C-alpha positions, 0 to 999 in steps of 0.5 A: 932969501937965497936959502929959500931960492936954493931950496925951491930950485932944488925941489924943482930939480927933483920934480923934474928928474922924477918926471917921467912921461911913461904912461901907465899901461897899453897907451904907449907914452914912453919915458921922456927922461930927466930934465936939466934944471939946476940951481941958479946960484950964479957962479957957484954952479958954473961948469958943474955937472949933475947926475940924476937917476930915476927908477919907475915901475908900474903894473897895468892890468885894468882895461878901459874903453873910454872911461868905462872899466871893463871889469869882466876882463879881470873876472874872466882872466882875459886881461892883458898884464904889463910890467914896465920898468925904466931907469933913466940916467940923466947927465946935465952940464951947467954952462952958466947961471942961465944955460944947461945941456942934458942927455938922458939915457933910458934903460928899459925892461918890459914884460907883457902877458896875455891870452889873445896874443897867443893861443887864446887859452893859456897866458904866455909872456913876451919881453923887451929889454935894452936902451930906449930913445935917448934925448938931448936938450938945451935949457935956459932960465928966462929971468935972471936967477940973481934977481928973480928970487921968488919965481922963474921960468925955464924953457927947454928945446931938445931932440929925441933920437930913435936909439931904442929898438922899435922892432923887438921880437919874441915868440908867440904861442900858436898852440901847445907845440908851435910858436911864431916869432914876431914883433912884440906889442907897441906898448912894450917896444923900447922905442917908437922909431921916430926922430922927435922934437921936444918943448919943455916949460918948467916954472916955480913961484915961492909965496914964502920960505915954506910954501911954493908952487911948481909946474911942468909942460912937455910936448914930444913932436913926432913928424914920422907917421909909421915906423914900418913894424907889423902889428900882427905879431908875426902873422898876416894882418886882417883885411880890415887892419890893412884897410884902416891902416892898423897893420903897421905901428904908428909913431905918435906925439905925446905930452904931459902937464904937471902942477902942484904945491910944495911945503919945505920942512927942514931937509924935507919937501912934501908935495901934492899935485896933479899929473896929466899924460896924453897920447893924442889921436891926432899929431900936430905935424904929419899923419896920424894913421897906423896902430896906436892906442890913444888915451890919457891918465889924470893922476893925483901925485904926492911926493917927498924929497930929502936933501941928504947933503949939499950934493945928494938928494933923494925922492919918491913920487907915486902918481895915483890914477884918478881918471883913465880914458882910452879915446877913439883912434883915427882908425876907430873914427873911420870905422865908425863912419863907415859902419855907422856904428860906434867903434872904440878900442880898449887899453889896459892901465895901472892904478899907480906908478912908483918913481924913486930916484936921486940927484947928485952934484958931481 
């Protein structure tokens, strides 16, 4: 029974470390980092440290308005292409069999190419590289791991610090001989400029030594409404952008839901689940105005984990997009009401994302 418990908890740890709410495209859901779940084998883990490193990459290039793909954008070559890579380094201190504290530091490298942001005729790129928003979280198992053999629930409360540069600038090409320095697009900025608060719920249940289920919930609450960064790429915003408050970047909430089934076979754990990531049009606290591209992605998420040793675990997860939806923003809704015509912006999404990483017990 103890072996089954440790196997399940190790799997949940790997799922958690691989869990990066970094949405696939222009819907700027940022990396949330690894979570501090640890093996709850009582005194054996007390005072220990764990290091998790996750690498996530995706390429977004397909545009959607609502759930309708704008295939003509690719055919005409006018689509936006984002290449986004994040390395999350998560260090966890296991205080005892119930409590742990984790710090997550994301290293971000993003590139974005388009026509419309430049001269409208040629494809040019802008870039952002550096440390993202750091997160510190305290976790607690709600049930005694020594007696809750089949399942348990972990609660995490944390703070997200505005350590990532949310004012990154690069050069935009006005014509063949002229460039203009301005803030890069919201989707590739290193941070959102807000101090946020996070809530996490992580649970599992084992039906047997072979089959179990898992689930994760994450919500980032960002009370700040604007971060003061212009969305005009170094130029002057239009009168319409000023009227509907899209001239300055928003600081949105975001959330994630995951759940699935895992099967243990010797040192391998195979998993299959669903993943839902969303940047809402309305925040729970504070205003919701400013420039944002709200939307969600529902993905099918297969994964594989390998216990290389008692201290080292490796994993790979590839969430494949099933439904992509660029919903109406606050400004879209207000424009629609004023003009009596439906207004809804677009956003580019990826087909899939790749998560590869490892966990080490120090």
